[in-house]
C-alpha positions in Angstrom: -23.5 -35.6 47.1 -21.7 -32.7 45.4 -18.0 -32.3 45.6 -16.9 -29.2 47.6 -14.9 -27.9 44.6 -18.2 -27.3 42.8 -19.1 -24.7 45.3 -16.1 -22.6 44.6 -16.9 -19.2 43.1 -14.9 -18.8 39.8 -15.0 -15.0 40.1 -13.7 -14.9 43.7 -11.3 -17.8 43.3 -8.9 -15.8 41.1 -6.0 -14.9 43.5 -6.1 -11.1 43.2 -9.8 -10.9 43.6 -9.7 -13.3 46.5 -7.0 -11.1 48.0 -9.1 -7.9 47.5 -12.1 -9.4 49.2 -10.0 -10.8 52.0 -8.5 -7.4 52.7 -11.9 -5.8 52.6 -13.3 -8.4 55.0 -10.8 -7.0 57.6 -12.0 -3.4 57.3 -15.1 -1.3 56.7 -13.5 0.2 53.6 -10.0 0.7 52.1 -8.3 3.1 49.9 -7.3 2.1 46.3 -3.7 2.9 47.1 -3.6 0.7 50.2 -5.0 -2.3 48.2 -2.5 -1.6 45.4 0.4 -1.6 47.9 -0.7 -4.6 50.1 -1.5 -6.8 47.1 1.4 -5.6 45.0 -0.7 -4.8 42.0 -0.4 -2.1 39.3 -3.1 0.5 39.0 -4.4 -1.1 35.8 -4.4 -4.6 37.2 -6.2 -3.6 40.4 -8.7 -1.5 38.4 -9.5 -4.4 36.2 -10.1 -6.8 39.1 -12.2 -4.2 41.0 -14.3 -3.7 37.8 -15.0 -7.5 37.7 -16.0 -7.5 41.4 -18.1 -4.4 41.0 -19.9 -5.8 37.9 -20.8 -8.9 40.0 -22.1 -6.6 42.9 -19.4 -7.8 45.3 -17.7 -4.4 45.9 -18.7 -0.8 45.8 -16.3 1.9 44.6 -16.6 5.5 45.5 -14.5 8.3 44.0 -14.1 11.4 46.2 -11.8 14.3 46.5 -9.7 15.4 49.5 -9.1 19.0 48.6 -7.9 18.6 45.0 -6.6 15.1 45.4 -8.7 12.3 44.1 -9.4 9.4 46.4 -10.9 6.0 45.5 -12.6 4.1 48.4 -13.5 0.4 48.0 -15.9 -1.5 50.2 -17.2 -5.1 50.1 -21.0 -5.1 49.6 -23.2 -7.3 51.8 -23.4 -9.7 48.9 -19.6 -9.6 48.5 -19.1 -10.5 52.2 -21.6 -13.3 52.0 -20.0 -14.6 48.8 -16.6 -14.6 50.3 -17.8 -16.5 53.4 -19.5 -19.1 51.2 -16.3 -19.4 49.1 -14.1 -19.8 52.2 -16.5 -22.4 53.6 -16.2 -24.4 50.4 -12.4 -24.1 50.5 -12.4 -25.2 54.2 -14.6 -28.2 53.3 -12.3 -29.1 50.5 -9.2 -28.8 52.8 -10.9 -30.9 55.4 -11.8 -33.6 52.9 -8.4 -33.8 51.2 -6.2 -32.9 54.1 -2.6 -31.9 53.8 -0.4 -34.9 52.9 3.3 -34.9 52.9 5.2 -37.3 50.7 
């Protein structure tokens, strides 16, 4: 029997990338600025994490313009939503197995 920790996705498990996918799971799509604000990340930091997720096929990024103002829209792909669900399932199994113990 494999330990539940072996099922954790190393790409998703990083806290900022997990946060990005968690926010995206709650909406159809979000604006780059919203992600930056809610996750308290710099432009560069958020861009880097989004690039990693996009390279893995977990998010899609669309750059548009509203008038002359650029807008970046981020969405979790079907693969990204499935990967997040599998990761959360593994985390829940790990939590159930270990439990929360107070000393």
